C-alpha positions as CSV (number, residue, x, y, z in Angstrom):
1,M,-73.2,103.6,-26.8
2,T,-75.9,104.1,-24.4
3,T,-75.8,104.9,-20.6
4,T,-78.0,103.4,-17.9
5,A,-79.7,105.7,-15.6
6,A,-78.9,105.2,-12.0
7,A,-81.5,103.3,-10.0
8,P,-83.6,105.7,-7.7
9,S,-82.8,103.7,-4.8
10,A,-79.0,103.9,-5.5
11,V,-79.3,107.8,-5.9
12,H,-81.1,108.2,-2.6
13,D,-78.6,106.1,-0.9
14,D,-75.7,108.0,-2.5
15,P,-73.3,109.0,0.6
16,R,-72.5,111.9,-1.0
17,L,-76.0,113.4,-1.3
18,K,-76.4,112.5,2.6
19,D,-73.2,114.5,3.4
20,T,-74.5,117.4,1.4
21,W,-77.5,117.3,3.5
22,L,-75.5,116.9,6.5
23,R,-73.2,120.0,5.8
24,R,-76.2,122.2,4.9
25,Q,-78.0,121.2,8.4
26,L,-74.6,122.1,10.3
27,I,-74.2,125.4,8.4
28,T,-77.6,126.4,9.2
29,L,-77.3,125.4,12.8
30,A,-74.0,127.6,13.1
31,I,-75.3,130.7,11.5
32,G,-78.4,130.3,13.5
33,F,-76.6,130.0,16.7
34,V,-74.3,133.2,16.0
35,V,-77.1,135.2,15.1
36,V,-79.1,134.3,18.3
37,A,-76.3,134.5,20.5
38,A,-75.6,138.3,19.4
39,L,-79.2,139.3,20.3
40,P,-78.8,139.7,24.2
41,L,-75.9,142.3,23.2
42,I,-78.4,144.7,21.5
43,L,-81.8,143.6,23.1
44,G,-83.4,145.3,26.2
45,E,-84.1,143.4,29.2
46,Q,-87.8,142.7,28.3
47,A,-86.8,141.5,25.0
48,Q,-84.3,139.1,26.6
49,T,-87.0,137.7,28.6
50,V,-89.0,137.1,25.4
51,A,-85.8,135.5,23.9
52,V,-85.3,133.0,26.9
53,R,-89.2,132.1,26.9
54,T,-88.9,131.5,23.1
55,L,-85.7,129.2,23.6
56,I,-87.4,127.2,26.3
57,F,-90.4,126.8,23.9
58,A,-88.2,125.7,21.2
59,L,-86.3,123.1,23.4
60,M,-89.7,121.5,24.5
61,A,-90.9,121.5,20.9
62,V,-87.8,119.8,19.7
63,A,-88.1,117.4,22.4
64,W,-91.7,116.6,21.6
65,N,-91.0,116.4,18.0
66,I,-88.7,113.6,18.5
67,M,-91.1,111.4,20.1
68,S,-94.4,112.6,18.3
69,G,-93.1,113.9,15.0
70,F,-90.3,111.1,14.3
71,G,-91.7,108.6,16.5
72,G,-95.3,109.0,15.7
73,M,-96.5,108.9,19.1
74,F,-98.7,111.9,19.9
75,S,-98.1,113.1,23.1
76,F,-100.6,115.3,25.0
77,G,-98.8,114.9,28.3
78,H,-95.2,116.4,27.9
79,A,-96.3,118.6,30.8
80,A,-95.6,115.4,33.0
81,F,-91.9,115.3,32.1
82,F,-91.4,119.1,32.0
83,G,-92.9,119.2,35.4
84,I,-90.7,116.5,36.5
85,G,-87.7,118.5,35.5
86,A,-89.0,121.6,37.1
87,Y,-89.6,120.3,40.3
88,T,-86.7,118.0,40.5
89,G,-84.4,121.0,40.1
90,A,-86.5,123.2,42.5
91,Y,-86.8,120.5,45.1
92,L,-82.9,119.7,44.9
93,L,-81.8,123.2,44.9
94,V,-84.2,124.6,47.8
95,D,-84.0,121.6,50.0
96,H,-80.6,120.3,49.4
97,G,-78.5,123.2,47.6
98,I,-77.7,120.9,44.7
99,S,-76.6,122.8,41.6
100,P,-79.3,122.9,38.7
101,W,-76.5,121.5,36.3
102,I,-76.5,118.2,38.5
103,S,-80.3,118.5,38.8
104,M,-80.6,118.5,34.8
105,I,-78.7,115.1,35.0
106,I,-80.9,113.6,37.6
107,A,-84.2,115.1,36.2
108,A,-83.3,113.9,32.6
109,T,-82.7,110.3,33.9
110,L,-85.6,110.3,36.0
111,S,-87.9,111.6,33.2
112,A,-86.5,109.3,30.7
113,V,-87.4,106.4,33.0
114,V,-90.8,107.4,33.8
115,G,-91.6,108.4,30.3
116,T,-90.3,105.0,29.0
117,L,-92.4,103.1,31.6
118,I,-95.7,105.0,30.5
119,A,-94.8,104.6,26.9
120,Y,-94.2,100.8,27.4
121,L,-97.4,100.3,29.1
122,C,-99.3,102.1,26.6
123,L,-97.6,100.3,23.7
124,R,-97.8,97.1,25.5
125,Y,-101.6,97.2,25.5
126,R,-101.7,98.5,22.2
127,L,-103.0,102.2,22.9
128,A,-102.2,104.2,19.7
129,G,-103.4,107.5,18.0
130,S,-105.9,109.3,20.2
131,Y,-106.0,106.7,23.0
132,F,-102.0,107.0,23.4
133,A,-102.3,111.0,23.7
134,L,-105.2,110.6,26.2
135,A,-103.2,108.0,28.2
136,T,-100.1,110.7,28.3
137,F,-102.6,113.5,29.3
138,A,-104.1,111.3,32.1
139,F,-100.6,110.9,33.5
140,A,-99.7,114.4,33.4
141,Q,-103.0,115.2,35.4
142,M,-102.2,112.6,37.7
143,F,-98.8,114.1,38.6
144,L,-100.4,117.5,38.9
145,L,-102.9,116.2,41.6
146,L,-99.8,114.4,43.3
147,V,-97.9,117.5,43.7
148,Q,-101.0,119.7,44.8
149,N,-101.5,117.1,47.6
150,L,-97.7,116.1,48.9
151,E,-96.3,118.1,51.6
152,V,-92.8,117.5,50.5
153,F,-93.7,119.5,47.2
154,N,-95.4,122.3,49.3
155,K,-98.5,121.4,47.7
156,T,-100.3,124.2,45.7
157,E,-97.5,126.7,47.0
158,G,-94.9,125.3,45.0
159,F,-91.0,126.4,45.5
160,N,-89.5,129.7,45.5
161,V,-85.8,129.6,44.5
162,P,-83.5,131.6,46.9
163,I,-81.7,134.6,45.1
164,L,-78.0,134.8,45.7
165,P,-76.2,138.1,46.3
166,R,-73.6,137.4,43.7
167,D,-73.3,135.8,40.2
168,S,-72.8,132.0,40.2
169,W,-72.2,129.8,37.2
170,W,-72.7,126.7,39.5
171,M,-75.9,127.8,40.6
172,L,-77.1,129.4,37.4
173,Q,-77.8,132.8,38.8
174,F,-76.5,136.0,37.3
175,E,-77.2,139.8,37.5
176,K,-80.6,140.6,36.2
177,G,-80.5,141.0,32.3
178,S,-77.4,139.1,31.8
179,P,-76.8,137.6,28.6
180,N,-75.9,134.4,30.3
181,Y,-79.6,133.8,30.9
182,V,-80.0,133.7,27.0
183,W,-76.7,131.9,26.0
184,I,-77.2,128.8,28.3
185,P,-80.7,127.9,26.9
186,L,-79.2,128.6,23.5
187,V,-76.4,126.1,23.8
188,I,-78.5,123.3,25.3
189,L,-81.1,124.1,22.4
190,T,-78.1,124.0,19.8
191,L,-77.1,120.5,21.3
192,A,-80.6,119.1,21.0
193,V,-80.7,120.2,17.2
194,L,-77.5,118.9,16.7
195,G,-78.6,115.6,18.2
196,T,-81.8,115.4,16.4
197,I,-79.8,115.9,13.0
198,F,-77.7,113.0,13.9
199,Y,-80.4,111.0,15.4
200,T,-82.5,111.2,12.2
201,R,-79.7,109.7,10.1
202,S,-78.6,107.0,12.9
203,R,-80.2,103.4,12.8
204,A,-82.3,104.2,15.7
205,G,-83.7,107.4,13.8
206,Q,-84.6,105.6,10.7
207,F,-86.0,102.5,12.5
208,V,-88.3,104.5,14.5
209,Q,-89.4,106.4,11.3
210,A,-89.9,103.4,9.6
211,T,-92.2,102.2,12.4
212,R,-94.1,105.3,12.3
213,D,-94.7,104.9,8.6
214,D,-95.8,101.4,8.9
215,E,-95.3,99.4,11.9
216,T,-96.5,96.1,10.4
217,A,-93.9,96.5,7.5
218,A,-91.2,97.5,9.8
219,A,-91.7,94.4,12.1
220,S,-91.7,92.1,9.2
221,L,-88.2,93.3,8.3
222,G,-87.1,92.4,11.6
223,I,-87.0,95.7,13.3
224,D,-87.7,95.8,17.1
225,T,-90.4,98.4,17.0
226,M,-90.9,98.7,20.9
227,K,-87.1,99.0,21.5
228,Y,-86.6,101.9,18.9
229,R,-89.9,103.5,20.0
230,L,-88.9,103.6,23.6
231,I,-85.6,105.2,22.7
232,A,-87.3,108.3,21.1
233,V,-89.5,108.4,24.2
234,A,-86.4,108.4,26.4
235,A,-84.7,111.2,24.4
236,S,-87.8,113.2,24.2
237,C,-88.5,113.1,28.0
238,A,-84.8,113.8,29.0
239,L,-84.7,116.8,26.9
240,T,-88.0,118.1,28.2
241,A,-87.1,117.7,31.8
242,V,-84.0,119.6,31.1
243,A,-86.1,122.8,29.8
244,G,-88.2,122.2,33.0
245,V,-84.9,122.7,35.3
246,Y,-83.9,125.6,33.4
247,Y,-87.5,127.3,33.6
248,T,-87.4,126.8,37.3
249,Q,-84.1,128.6,37.7
250,Y,-84.7,131.4,35.3
251,Y,-88.1,132.5,36.9
252,F,-87.1,131.6,40.6
253,F,-90.4,129.8,41.1
254,V,-92.5,126.9,40.1
255,G,-96.1,125.6,41.2
256,P,-98.1,122.9,40.0
257,E,-99.8,124.7,37.3
258,Q,-96.7,126.1,36.0
259,A,-95.2,122.8,36.0
260,F,-97.8,120.2,35.3
261,G,-100.8,122.1,33.6
262,S,-102.2,121.4,30.6
263,A,-101.2,124.7,29.1
264,V,-97.4,123.1,29.3
265,S,-98.2,120.7,27.1
266,V,-99.8,123.1,24.6
267,E,-96.7,125.0,24.9
268,A,-94.7,122.1,23.5
269,I,-97.2,121.0,20.8
270,V,-98.0,124.2,19.3
271,P,-94.5,125.3,18.0
272,A,-94.0,122.0,16.5
273,V,-97.0,121.9,14.7
274,I,-96.9,125.4,13.5
275,G,-93.3,124.9,12.4
276,G,-93.6,121.4,10.9
277,I,-94.1,117.9,12.6
278,G,-91.6,115.7,12.0
279,T,-89.0,118.1,10.7
280,I,-85.6,119.3,11.8
281,W,-86.4,123.1,12.0
282,G,-90.2,123.0,12.3
283,P,-90.2,123.2,15.9
284,V,-87.6,126.1,16.1
285,I,-89.3,128.0,13.5
286,G,-92.5,127.7,15.1
287,A,-91.2,128.7,18.6
288,A,-89.6,131.5,16.9
289,V,-93.3,132.7,16.0
290,I,-94.9,131.7,19.1
291,G,-92.5,133.5,21.6
292,P,-92.8,136.9,20.2
293,L,-96.5,136.5,19.7
294,S,-97.3,135.4,23.0
295,E,-95.6,138.8,24.3
296,L,-97.4,140.7,21.7
297,I,-100.7,139.4,23.0
298,N,-99.7,140.2,26.6
299,Q,-98.8,143.6,25.6
300,L,-102.0,144.2,23.9
301,L,-104.0,143.1,26.8
302,R,-102.1,145.4,29.2
303,N,-101.9,148.5,27.0
304,P,-104.5,148.0,24.2
305,P,-105.0,151.1,21.7
306,A,-107.9,153.1,22.0
307,F,-109.9,151.1,19.2
308,L,-109.1,147.8,21.1
309,E,-109.5,149.1,24.7
310,F,-112.6,146.2,24.8
311,L,-109.7,143.6,24.9
312,Q,-108.0,144.9,28.2
313,G,-108.1,142.2,30.8
314,T,-109.6,139.7,28.4
315,I,-108.7,136.2,29.7
316,G,-107.7,133.3,27.3
317,L,-107.0,135.5,24.5
318,D,-103.6,134.0,23.8
319,V,-105.3,130.6,23.7
320,A,-107.8,132.2,21.1
321,A,-105.1,133.5,19.2
322,Y,-103.1,130.0,19.3
323,S,-106.4,128.4,17.9
324,V,-107.0,130.7,15.2
325,I,-103.3,130.3,14.0
326,L,-103.5,126.6,14.2
327,I,-106.7,126.5,12.1
328,A,-105.2,128.7,9.4
329,I,-102.0,126.6,9.5
330,V,-104.0,123.4,9.1
331,I,-106.0,125.1,6.4
332,F,-103.3,126.7,4.1
333,L,-99.9,125.1,5.5
334,P,-101.1,121.5,6.3
335,K,-97.4,120.5,6.9
336,G,-96.3,123.5,9.0
337,I,-94.4,126.8,7.9
338,F,-91.3,124.9,7.3
339,G,-92.8,121.5,6.1
340,T,-94.8,123.5,3.3
341,I,-91.8,125.6,2.3
342,R,-89.4,122.6,2.0
343,E,-91.9,120.9,0.1
344,R,-92.5,123.4,-2.4
345,W,-88.9,124.1,-2.7
346,N,-88.3,120.6,-3.7
347,R,-90.8,120.5,-6.5
């Protein structure tokens, strides 16, 4: 009696395998959440600041990865959507007293609409690859110039968020060093990663990845490539705007360069590239590397050891360090830290 081996496609589509994958992702997410949630209870105030910045990096990278990693539309202008969030939150709070929670919803919606429109114009006129990236960069620079010259946004002065005399969940203000400042972005990031996990398994996620891999083949199968790409763009821009709102609320200030500067786009891209583009955990791992590294470099510039005194006050060292890391990643880990580990693990 002979047995017939299961066809590869049948094995790949086995729902039991998919459930195992999903269960593994959810367990990993739950463990990561518990570990990070405990950090504010043992970290000092300065370390908490690094943790918050790292979580903001991670949220931006997760958002960028939805559009550029899974969607295949490389964006070098995510500062535009981060800035929309940062300025929407600041303007609504400072001039109208509206809660940052409400601002997150408004900013996410506004950013999704703007991002979808920009992407539609780019895709409609078949801008792809480096041309698409340049187009997104151009829009980000356009927004930068606009806020620098509009009185309603205080031009180059930006917004200073008024500090309340007491803690307020509604206004997202707490005592300095409060663990709430870490827990809030942690919850938002967890929801973003959870959404990404389910998105990659959904029809929209599968279709946009098929479009990324081969647009012509996807279209020939009846997939509305424009529709599913725009869904990815809308989700990515909305999440990036939420990160912008929280940034303003945490630092109590936002200006044109902090919101729309090209460095903001780099902060969204670098963690995803270092961790692994087009993976669930790559952006999070990349942010976990970049966040502490940024603080280490800043500390090195402020108080260098005797043999490195020549580095004190050096401008642009953080960018140089990022460049070296990126070059090393491209050479030795071309699929990023997580992407390479996953590939070697599955061999």
